[in-house]
PyMOL CGO cylinders between C-alpha atoms (Angstrom):
from pymol import cmd
from pymol.cgo import CYLINDER

trace = [
    CYLINDER, 143.24, 96.64, 347.47, 141.58, 95.50, 344.25, 0.3, 1, 1, 1, 1, 1, 1,
    CYLINDER, 141.58, 95.50, 344.25, 140.32, 91.93, 344.40, 0.3, 1, 1, 1, 1, 1, 1,
    CYLINDER, 140.32, 91.93, 344.40, 139.89, 91.54, 340.63, 0.3, 1, 1, 1, 1, 1, 1,
    CYLINDER, 139.89, 91.54, 340.63, 142.35, 92.05, 337.79, 0.3, 1, 1, 1, 1, 1, 1,
    CYLINDER, 142.35, 92.05, 337.79, 140.99, 93.16, 334.42, 0.3, 1, 1, 1, 1, 1, 1,
    CYLINDER, 140.99, 93.16, 334.42, 142.50, 92.79, 330.97, 0.3, 1, 1, 1, 1, 1, 1,
    CYLINDER, 142.50, 92.79, 330.97, 140.90, 94.02, 327.76, 0.3, 1, 1, 1, 1, 1, 1,
    CYLINDER, 140.90, 94.02, 327.76, 140.36, 92.18, 324.49, 0.3, 1, 1, 1, 1, 1, 1,
    CYLINDER, 140.36, 92.18, 324.49, 139.26, 93.58, 321.14, 0.3, 1, 1, 1, 1, 1, 1,
    CYLINDER, 139.26, 93.58, 321.14, 136.42, 91.62, 319.58, 0.3, 1, 1, 1, 1, 1, 1,
    CYLINDER, 136.42, 91.62, 319.58, 134.88, 92.87, 316.34, 0.3, 1, 1, 1, 1, 1, 1,
    CYLINDER, 134.88, 92.87, 316.34, 136.19, 96.39, 317.07, 0.3, 1, 1, 1, 1, 1, 1,
    CYLINDER, 136.19, 96.39, 317.07, 134.57, 96.30, 320.52, 0.3, 1, 1, 1, 1, 1, 1,
    CYLINDER, 134.57, 96.30, 320.52, 136.42, 96.25, 323.81, 0.3, 1, 1, 1, 1, 1, 1,
    CYLINDER, 136.42, 96.25, 323.81, 135.62, 93.26, 326.02, 0.3, 1, 1, 1, 1, 1, 1,
    CYLINDER, 135.62, 93.26, 326.02, 136.75, 93.36, 329.63, 0.3, 1, 1, 1, 1, 1, 1,
    CYLINDER, 136.75, 93.36, 329.63, 138.08, 90.05, 330.93, 0.3, 1, 1, 1, 1, 1, 1,
    CYLINDER, 138.08, 90.05, 330.93, 138.18, 89.71, 334.69, 0.3, 1, 1, 1, 1, 1, 1,
    CYLINDER, 138.18, 89.71, 334.69, 139.85, 87.28, 337.06, 0.3, 1, 1, 1, 1, 1, 1,
    CYLINDER, 139.85, 87.28, 337.06, 139.85, 87.31, 340.82, 0.3, 1, 1, 1, 1, 1, 1,
    CYLINDER, 139.85, 87.31, 340.82, 143.14, 87.71, 342.61, 0.3, 1, 1, 1, 1, 1, 1,
    CYLINDER, 143.14, 87.71, 342.61, 142.25, 84.69, 344.74, 0.3, 1, 1, 1, 1, 1, 1,
    CYLINDER, 142.25, 84.69, 344.74, 142.12, 82.48, 341.64, 0.3, 1, 1, 1, 1, 1, 1,
    CYLINDER, 142.12, 82.48, 341.64, 145.49, 83.82, 340.49, 0.3, 1, 1, 1, 1, 1, 1,
    CYLINDER, 145.49, 83.82, 340.49, 146.96, 83.14, 343.93, 0.3, 1, 1, 1, 1, 1, 1,
    CYLINDER, 146.96, 83.14, 343.93, 145.54, 79.62, 343.91, 0.3, 1, 1, 1, 1, 1, 1,
    CYLINDER, 145.54, 79.62, 343.91, 146.56, 78.77, 340.33, 0.3, 1, 1, 1, 1, 1, 1,
    CYLINDER, 146.56, 78.77, 340.33, 149.86, 80.60, 340.00, 0.3, 1, 1, 1, 1, 1, 1,
    CYLINDER, 149.86, 80.60, 340.00, 151.07, 81.23, 343.55, 0.3, 1, 1, 1, 1, 1, 1,
    CYLINDER, 151.07, 81.23, 343.55, 150.79, 85.03, 343.57, 0.3, 1, 1, 1, 1, 1, 1,
    CYLINDER, 150.79, 85.03, 343.57, 151.85, 86.73, 346.77, 0.3, 1, 1, 1, 1, 1, 1,
    CYLINDER, 151.85, 86.73, 346.77, 149.32, 88.96, 348.52, 0.3, 1, 1, 1, 1, 1, 1,
    CYLINDER, 149.32, 88.96, 348.52, 151.60, 91.98, 348.38, 0.3, 1, 1, 1, 1, 1, 1,
    CYLINDER, 151.60, 91.98, 348.38, 152.41, 91.57, 344.68, 0.3, 1, 1, 1, 1, 1, 1,
    CYLINDER, 152.41, 91.57, 344.68, 150.92, 94.25, 342.45, 0.3, 1, 1, 1, 1, 1, 1,
    CYLINDER, 150.92, 94.25, 342.45, 148.05, 92.62, 340.53, 0.3, 1, 1, 1, 1, 1, 1,
    CYLINDER, 148.05, 92.62, 340.53, 149.03, 93.97, 337.12, 0.3, 1, 1, 1, 1, 1, 1,
    CYLINDER, 149.03, 93.97, 337.12, 152.64, 92.79, 337.49, 0.3, 1, 1, 1, 1, 1, 1,
    CYLINDER, 152.64, 92.79, 337.49, 151.29, 89.34, 338.15, 0.3, 1, 1, 1, 1, 1, 1,
    CYLINDER, 151.29, 89.34, 338.15, 148.92, 89.59, 335.18, 0.3, 1, 1, 1, 1, 1, 1,
    CYLINDER, 148.92, 89.59, 335.18, 151.85, 90.63, 332.97, 0.3, 1, 1, 1, 1, 1, 1,
    CYLINDER, 151.85, 90.63, 332.97, 153.82, 87.52, 334.00, 0.3, 1, 1, 1, 1, 1, 1,
    CYLINDER, 153.82, 87.52, 334.00, 150.89, 85.22, 333.21, 0.3, 1, 1, 1, 1, 1, 1,
    CYLINDER, 150.89, 85.22, 333.21, 149.45, 87.16, 330.28, 0.3, 1, 1, 1, 1, 1, 1,
    CYLINDER, 149.45, 87.16, 330.28, 149.62, 84.26, 327.80, 0.3, 1, 1, 1, 1, 1, 1,
    CYLINDER, 149.62, 84.26, 327.80, 147.60, 81.91, 330.02, 0.3, 1, 1, 1, 1, 1, 1,
    CYLINDER, 147.60, 81.91, 330.02, 145.03, 84.59, 330.83, 0.3, 1, 1, 1, 1, 1, 1,
    CYLINDER, 145.03, 84.59, 330.83, 144.66, 85.66, 327.19, 0.3, 1, 1, 1, 1, 1, 1,
    CYLINDER, 144.66, 85.66, 327.19, 144.18, 82.06, 326.10, 0.3, 1, 1, 1, 1, 1, 1,
    CYLINDER, 144.18, 82.06, 326.10, 141.47, 81.52, 328.73, 0.3, 1, 1, 1, 1, 1, 1,
    CYLINDER, 141.47, 81.52, 328.73, 139.77, 84.77, 327.69, 0.3, 1, 1, 1, 1, 1, 1,
    CYLINDER, 139.77, 84.77, 327.69, 139.96, 83.80, 324.01, 0.3, 1, 1, 1, 1, 1, 1,
    CYLINDER, 139.96, 83.80, 324.01, 138.25, 80.46, 324.68, 0.3, 1, 1, 1, 1, 1, 1,
    CYLINDER, 138.25, 80.46, 324.68, 135.48, 82.16, 326.68, 0.3, 1, 1, 1, 1, 1, 1,
    CYLINDER, 135.48, 82.16, 326.68, 134.95, 84.78, 323.97, 0.3, 1, 1, 1, 1, 1, 1,
    CYLINDER, 134.95, 84.78, 323.97, 134.79, 82.08, 321.28, 0.3, 1, 1, 1, 1, 1, 1,
    CYLINDER, 134.79, 82.08, 321.28, 132.12, 80.29, 323.35, 0.3, 1, 1, 1, 1, 1, 1,
    CYLINDER, 132.12, 80.29, 323.35, 130.33, 83.63, 323.73, 0.3, 1, 1, 1, 1, 1, 1,
    CYLINDER, 130.33, 83.63, 323.73, 130.38, 83.14, 327.50, 0.3, 1, 1, 1, 1, 1, 1,
    CYLINDER, 130.38, 83.14, 327.50, 129.61, 86.80, 328.19, 0.3, 1, 1, 1, 1, 1, 1,
    CYLINDER, 129.61, 86.80, 328.19, 128.21, 88.20, 331.40, 0.3, 1, 1, 1, 1, 1, 1,
    CYLINDER, 128.21, 88.20, 331.40, 125.17, 90.50, 331.29, 0.3, 1, 1, 1, 1, 1, 1,
    CYLINDER, 125.17, 90.50, 331.29, 127.47, 93.55, 331.12, 0.3, 1, 1, 1, 1, 1, 1,
    CYLINDER, 127.47, 93.55, 331.12, 129.38, 92.15, 328.11, 0.3, 1, 1, 1, 1, 1, 1,
    CYLINDER, 129.38, 92.15, 328.11, 132.49, 91.15, 330.06, 0.3, 1, 1, 1, 1, 1, 1,
    CYLINDER, 132.49, 91.15, 330.06, 133.89, 87.68, 330.57, 0.3, 1, 1, 1, 1, 1, 1,
    CYLINDER, 133.89, 87.68, 330.57, 134.86, 86.19, 333.90, 0.3, 1, 1, 1, 1, 1, 1,
    CYLINDER, 134.86, 86.19, 333.90, 137.85, 83.85, 333.95, 0.3, 1, 1, 1, 1, 1, 1,
    CYLINDER, 137.85, 83.85, 333.95, 137.23, 81.20, 336.56, 0.3, 1, 1, 1, 1, 1, 1,
    CYLINDER, 137.23, 81.20, 336.56, 139.55, 78.58, 337.98, 0.3, 1, 1, 1, 1, 1, 1,
    CYLINDER, 139.55, 78.58, 337.98, 138.12, 75.89, 335.68, 0.3, 1, 1, 1, 1, 1, 1,
    CYLINDER, 138.12, 75.89, 335.68, 138.98, 78.09, 332.66, 0.3, 1, 1, 1, 1, 1, 1,
    CYLINDER, 138.98, 78.09, 332.66, 142.73, 77.97, 333.34, 0.3, 1, 1, 1, 1, 1, 1,
]
cmd.load_cgo(trace, "trace")
C-alpha cells in the first residue's frame, strides 16, 4: 500500500507535486488504515491545498521541486 498521498498544484504553468504521508493524515484527521488514500485526500482537499499553498508561497521546495506537507503545516 502507498504510504504517501500526492496532489498536484500548478505554479507559473509548472506542475508541483505536493506530498503528505498517510501517517500524518491518520494522526491529524483520523483516517482509517483501510481507507483508500485518495478518497481521504478528497475529503480533506481544502486543508491540504491550503497547506500546500503556504509552502509554495514560502518556496519551501524539496530538491526535486516537490513540497512535503508535514504535521506542523496543517
